[in-house]
C-alpha positions as CSV (number, residue, x, y, z in Angstrom):
1,M,103.1,30.4,-164.0
2,S,101.3,30.6,-167.3
3,A,97.8,29.2,-167.8
4,L,97.4,25.7,-169.2
5,L,93.6,25.4,-169.0
6,E,91.2,28.3,-169.2
7,V,87.5,27.5,-168.4
8,L,85.3,30.4,-169.7
9,A,81.7,30.6,-168.4
10,V,80.9,26.9,-169.1
11,G,77.3,25.8,-168.7
12,K,75.4,22.6,-169.2
13,R,71.7,21.7,-168.8
14,F,70.0,18.3,-168.8
15,G,66.4,19.1,-169.5
16,G,65.2,21.4,-166.7
17,I,68.3,20.7,-164.5
18,E,71.2,23.2,-164.7
19,A,74.2,20.9,-164.0
20,L,76.7,23.7,-164.5
21,S,76.1,27.5,-164.7
22,G,78.8,29.9,-166.0
23,V,81.7,28.2,-164.4
24,S,85.1,30.0,-165.0
25,F,88.6,29.3,-163.7
26,T,92.2,28.9,-164.8
27,I,94.7,26.1,-164.1
28,A,98.3,27.0,-164.1
29,R,101.0,24.8,-165.6
30,G,102.5,22.5,-163.1
31,E,100.0,22.8,-160.3
32,I,97.7,20.3,-158.7
33,Y,94.2,21.9,-158.9
34,G,91.4,20.4,-156.8
35,L,87.7,20.4,-157.8
36,I,85.5,19.6,-154.8
37,G,81.8,19.9,-153.8
38,P,79.0,17.9,-152.3
39,N,77.4,15.1,-154.3
40,G,75.5,16.4,-157.3
41,A,77.6,19.6,-157.4
42,G,78.5,19.1,-161.1
43,K,82.1,17.9,-160.8
44,T,81.9,14.8,-163.0
45,T,79.7,16.7,-165.4
46,F,82.5,19.2,-165.8
47,F,85.0,16.4,-166.4
48,N,82.7,15.0,-169.1
49,L,82.5,18.4,-170.8
50,L,86.2,18.9,-170.7
51,T,87.0,15.5,-172.1
52,G,84.5,15.4,-174.9
53,V,81.9,13.0,-173.4
54,Y,79.3,15.9,-173.4
55,R,79.1,19.1,-175.3
56,A,78.8,22.4,-173.4
57,D,75.6,24.4,-173.9
58,S,77.5,27.6,-173.3
59,G,81.0,28.9,-172.7
60,S,84.3,27.5,-173.9
61,F,87.7,26.0,-173.0
62,R,91.2,27.1,-174.0
63,F,94.0,24.6,-173.6
64,D,97.7,25.3,-174.0
65,G,97.0,28.7,-175.5
66,K,94.4,27.5,-178.1
67,P,90.7,27.0,-178.2
68,L,89.8,23.4,-177.3
69,N,87.6,22.9,-180.4
70,V,87.3,19.1,-180.3
71,K,84.3,16.8,-180.7
72,A,85.3,13.4,-179.3
73,P,87.3,12.0,-176.3
74,H,90.1,10.6,-178.5
75,Q,90.6,14.1,-179.9
76,V,90.9,15.5,-176.4
77,A,93.4,12.9,-175.5
78,A,95.4,13.7,-178.6
79,A,95.3,17.4,-177.6
80,G,97.0,16.5,-174.3
81,I,94.3,15.9,-171.7
82,A,94.0,12.4,-170.2
83,R,91.5,11.3,-167.6
84,T,90.6,8.5,-165.2
85,F,87.1,7.6,-164.1
86,Q,85.1,7.5,-160.9
87,N,84.4,3.8,-161.6
88,I,87.5,2.0,-162.8
89,R,87.3,1.3,-166.6
90,L,90.1,-1.0,-167.4
91,F,90.1,-3.8,-170.0
92,A,89.5,-6.4,-167.3
93,N,90.5,-9.5,-169.4
94,M,93.7,-7.9,-170.8
95,S,97.0,-7.9,-169.0
96,A,98.2,-4.8,-167.1
97,L,100.9,-4.4,-169.9
98,E,98.3,-4.5,-172.6
99,N,96.1,-2.0,-170.9
100,V,98.9,0.5,-170.8
101,M,99.8,-0.2,-174.4
102,V,96.3,0.7,-175.5
103,G,96.8,4.1,-174.0
104,R,99.5,4.8,-176.6
105,H,97.1,4.6,-179.5
106,V,96.7,8.4,-179.8
107,R,100.5,8.7,-180.2
108,T,101.0,6.0,-182.9
109,R,101.5,6.6,-186.6
110,A,101.2,3.2,-188.2
111,G,97.9,2.7,-190.0
112,I,96.1,-0.3,-191.3
113,F,98.6,-0.9,-194.2
114,G,101.5,-0.7,-191.8
115,A,99.9,-3.3,-189.6
116,I,99.2,-5.6,-192.6
117,L,102.6,-5.2,-194.3
118,R,104.6,-5.3,-191.0
119,S,107.1,-2.7,-192.2
120,A,110.3,-1.9,-190.4
121,A,108.8,1.3,-189.1
122,T,105.7,-0.4,-187.8
123,R,107.8,-3.1,-186.0
124,A,110.0,-0.4,-184.5
125,E,107.0,1.6,-183.3
126,E,105.4,-1.5,-181.7
127,A,108.7,-2.2,-179.9
128,A,108.8,1.4,-178.6
129,I,105.1,1.1,-177.4
130,H,106.0,-2.1,-175.6
131,A,109.1,-0.6,-173.9
132,R,107.2,2.5,-172.9
133,A,104.4,0.5,-171.4
134,W,106.8,-1.4,-169.2
135,A,108.5,1.8,-168.2
136,L,105.1,3.3,-167.1
137,L,104.3,0.1,-165.1
138,D,107.5,0.5,-163.3
139,Y,106.8,4.2,-162.7
140,V,103.5,3.5,-160.9
141,G,105.0,0.5,-159.0
142,L,103.4,-2.3,-161.1
143,A,106.3,-3.7,-163.1
144,A,106.2,-7.0,-161.3
145,R,102.6,-7.5,-162.2
146,G,102.7,-6.4,-165.9
147,N,101.7,-9.8,-167.2
148,E,98.7,-10.3,-164.8
149,V,95.2,-9.9,-166.0
150,A,93.8,-6.6,-164.9
151,H,90.8,-8.0,-163.0
152,N,93.2,-10.0,-160.8
153,L,94.9,-6.9,-159.5
154,S,94.0,-5.4,-156.1
155,Y,91.7,-2.4,-156.1
156,G,94.6,0.0,-155.4
157,D,96.7,-1.6,-158.1
158,Q,93.9,-1.2,-160.6
159,R,93.7,2.5,-159.8
160,R,97.4,2.9,-160.4
161,L,97.1,0.9,-163.6
162,E,94.4,3.3,-164.8
163,I,96.8,6.2,-164.1
164,A,99.6,4.5,-166.0
165,R,97.3,4.0,-169.0
166,A,96.4,7.7,-168.9
167,L,100.1,8.7,-168.7
168,A,100.7,6.6,-171.8
169,T,98.9,9.3,-173.8
170,E,101.6,11.8,-172.8
171,P,99.2,14.3,-171.2
172,K,99.9,17.8,-170.3
173,L,96.9,17.7,-168.0
174,L,95.9,14.6,-166.1
175,A,92.3,14.7,-164.9
176,L,91.6,12.3,-162.0
177,D,88.0,11.5,-160.9
178,E,88.1,10.4,-157.3
179,P,91.3,8.3,-157.6
180,V,91.4,7.3,-153.9
181,A,87.7,6.4,-153.6
182,G,87.4,3.0,-151.8
183,M,91.1,2.9,-150.9
184,N,92.5,2.1,-147.4
185,A,95.0,4.4,-145.7
186,T,98.0,2.7,-147.0
187,E,96.8,2.7,-150.6
188,T,95.9,6.4,-150.3
189,A,99.3,7.3,-149.1
190,T,100.9,5.3,-151.9
191,L,98.8,7.1,-154.5
192,R,99.5,10.5,-153.0
193,T,103.2,9.8,-153.3
194,L,102.6,8.9,-157.0
195,L,100.7,12.1,-157.7
196,E,103.4,14.2,-156.1
197,R,105.9,12.4,-158.4
198,I,103.8,13.0,-161.5
199,Q,103.5,16.7,-160.6
200,G,107.3,16.9,-159.9
201,D,107.9,15.4,-163.4
202,G,106.0,18.3,-165.0
203,T,102.4,17.1,-165.5
204,T,99.6,19.3,-164.4
205,I,96.9,17.5,-162.4
206,L,93.1,18.3,-162.0
207,L,91.7,16.3,-159.1
208,I,88.2,15.5,-158.1
209,E,88.2,14.0,-154.7
210,H,86.0,13.6,-151.6
211,D,89.0,12.8,-149.3
212,M,89.4,16.2,-147.8
213,K,92.6,15.3,-145.9
214,L,94.2,14.4,-149.3
215,V,92.8,17.4,-151.1
216,M,93.9,19.9,-148.5
217,G,97.4,18.4,-148.2
218,L,98.1,17.9,-151.8
219,C,96.4,20.6,-153.9
220,D,98.0,24.0,-154.7
221,R,94.5,25.6,-155.3
222,I,90.9,24.4,-155.0
223,L,87.7,25.3,-156.7
224,V,84.4,24.5,-154.9
225,L,81.1,23.8,-156.8
226,D,77.7,23.6,-155.3
227,Y,74.5,23.0,-157.4
228,G,76.6,23.6,-160.5
229,R,77.9,27.0,-159.4
230,K,81.3,28.2,-158.3
231,I,81.1,29.2,-154.7
232,A,84.8,29.5,-153.7
233,E,88.3,29.3,-155.1
234,G,91.7,29.7,-153.6
235,T,94.4,28.0,-151.5
236,P,93.4,25.1,-149.2
237,A,93.6,27.4,-146.2
238,L,91.2,30.0,-147.7
239,V,88.8,27.4,-149.0
240,R,88.8,25.5,-145.6
241,S,87.6,28.6,-143.8
242,D,85.2,30.0,-146.4
243,A,81.7,30.4,-144.9
244,A,79.9,29.3,-148.2
245,V,82.0,26.2,-148.4
246,I,81.2,25.3,-144.7
247,E,77.5,25.8,-145.3
248,A,77.5,23.7,-148.5
249,Y,79.1,20.8,-146.7
250,L,77.5,21.1,-143.3
251,G,74.3,23.0,-143.9
252,G,73.3,26.4,-142.7
253,E,72.5,25.6,-139.1
254,L,75.6,23.6,-138.4
255,A,77.8,26.1,-140.3
């Protein structure tokens, strides 16, 4: 498989703290790629660099065969990378349907004049956004709850709604930051089935997750960070048995 994302010696410092140091790896099209490590390893910092929240101090990204030279999160979304957050960031007082519709903004063409004049093209585009949002709610299993306010949904439903909103941007790479955090076993199993379906439909997934059972059973390959440095990469079987990984999670004496 060809490379979709190439990470080339990316580094980031916050004052005297080196959050990431020369991290390099490649994600192939169509795979589920796991990014794991102890708390403070630099995982969310990496997501924030990739998605334009932070700027890297060194290194670079190539995405879909081109340098990822963007300056803001909306430009990253337009380039084909969508993300969810460790802490759910929905529009709590908007309906589930409206939340997904918002995700279409990077794929819309109507400008301010189209909105004011209500041209035929603008009305057709709005109808298409509405229809696509309903389709995505159905895709994630929330069609029956589309008109409910987001904050009234269960925790697991809110997680799936956030994924539906990310899918509304038509991503080539879906970056998920601890999507099953706080879920019970049933919710986790439902989300795993959804992620397998998303991969099967052609979207590449980058997954940060602390649920090792999920990571080892779902990911094609895994990268392990510790103190901002890459310490291991490979298949779940290789990573599971890596001495450096065991030491990072359990400590030297236990390892």
